[in-house]
C-alpha positions in Angstrom: 6.2 -82.7 53.5 8.3 -81.5 50.3 9.1 -77.7 50.1 6.2 -75.8 49.7 7.9 -72.5 50.5 7.2 -69.2 48.8 10.9 -69.0 47.8 10.0 -72.1 45.5 7.1 -70.5 44.2 9.1 -67.4 43.2 11.5 -70.0 41.3 8.5 -71.4 39.4 7.1 -67.9 38.7 10.5 -67.0 37.4 10.8 -70.1 35.1 7.4 -69.5 33.6 8.4 -66.5 31.5 10.3 -67.3 28.1 12.5 -64.1 28.3 13.6 -65.1 31.9 14.4 -68.6 30.7 16.4 -67.3 28.2 18.1 -64.8 30.4 18.9 -67.6 32.6 20.3 -69.9 29.7 22.5 -67.1 28.8 23.9 -66.9 32.3 24.9 -70.5 32.6 27.5 -69.5 30.1 29.1 -67.1 32.6 28.2 -63.8 34.4 26.9 -60.9 32.0 26.0 -57.1 32.6 22.5 -56.3 32.2 23.1 -54.4 29.1 24.8 -57.8 27.6 21.7 -59.7 28.8 19.3 -57.3 27.0 21.1 -57.2 23.5 19.4 -60.3 21.6 16.0 -58.9 22.7 13.9 -56.6 21.1 12.7 -54.9 24.1 13.7 -52.1 26.4 16.5 -52.2 28.9 13.9 -51.3 31.6 11.9 -54.5 30.8 15.2 -56.5 30.8 16.1 -54.9 34.5 12.5 -56.0 35.6 13.1 -59.5 34.4 16.7 -59.4 36.0 14.6 -58.2 39.5 12.2 -61.2 39.2 15.0 -63.5 38.5 17.1 -62.0 41.6 14.2 -62.2 43.8 13.8 -65.8 43.1 17.4 -66.4 44.0 18.1 -67.8 40.5 20.4 -65.2 40.0 22.7 -62.9 42.0 23.8 -59.5 40.7 26.6 -57.3 41.9 27.1 -53.5 41.0 30.4 -52.4 40.2 30.5 -48.7 39.2 27.7 -48.1 36.7 27.4 -51.9 35.6 25.1 -54.4 37.2 26.5 -58.0 36.7 24.6 -61.0 37.1 25.5 -64.8 37.4 23.4 -67.9 38.1 22.7 -68.9 41.6 22.7 -72.9 41.8 21.2 -73.3 44.9 17.5 -72.1 44.0 17.7 -74.4 40.5 18.8 -77.4 43.1 15.7 -76.7 45.1 13.4 -76.7 42.0 15.1 -79.8 40.8 14.8 -81.8 44.1 10.9 -80.5 44.2 10.5 -82.0 40.5 12.5 -85.2 41.5 10.4 -86.1 44.4 7.2 -85.8 42.3 9.0 -87.8 39.5 9.7 -90.6 42.1 6.0 -90.5 43.1 4.5 -90.8 39.8 7.0 -93.5 38.8 5.8 -95.6 41.8 2.3 -95.0 40.8 2.9 -96.0 37.3 4.8 -99.2 38.2 2.0 -99.9 40.3 -0.6 -99.5 37.6 1.6 -101.6 35.2 1.6 -104.4 37.9 -2.1 -104.4 38.1 -2.8 -104.4 34.3 -0.3 -107.2 33.9 -2.1 -109.2 36.6 -5.6 -108.3 35.0 -4.4 -109.5 31.5 -2.8 -112.7 33.3 -6.3 -113.6 34.9 -8.1 -112.9 31.3 -5.5 -115.2 29.7 -6.2 -118.1 32.5 -10.2 -117.3 32.0 -9.8 -117.6 28.4 -8.0 -121.1 28.4 -10.5 -122.3 31.0 -13.4 -121.4 28.6 -11.7 -122.7 25.6 -11.3 -126.1 27.0 -15.0 -126.7 27.9 
């Protein structure tokens, strides 16, 4: 069975919020402090801290506090788990769609043969 862990649930929960996705996008450019992450948003620093906590709990980012500054960076492991989960589902659906396409082509071929037989009579 594919990964159904609570950690994977936390990853998708974290990714469900547009602000957290924007923070994650920013962190793909390199580490940033929480204040730097908050700058482009019209929200409080406390709200961004909460988003950072959700991202950290999901494993999508890690943080390190040096002095009074908390710096965040992306953690590729959690992103890899989510991508692996999605890829497995994509493979399942692609196989199902391939089988459906084969079935439709078979039906079309059968209909053409019937049509030719009916036309000859």
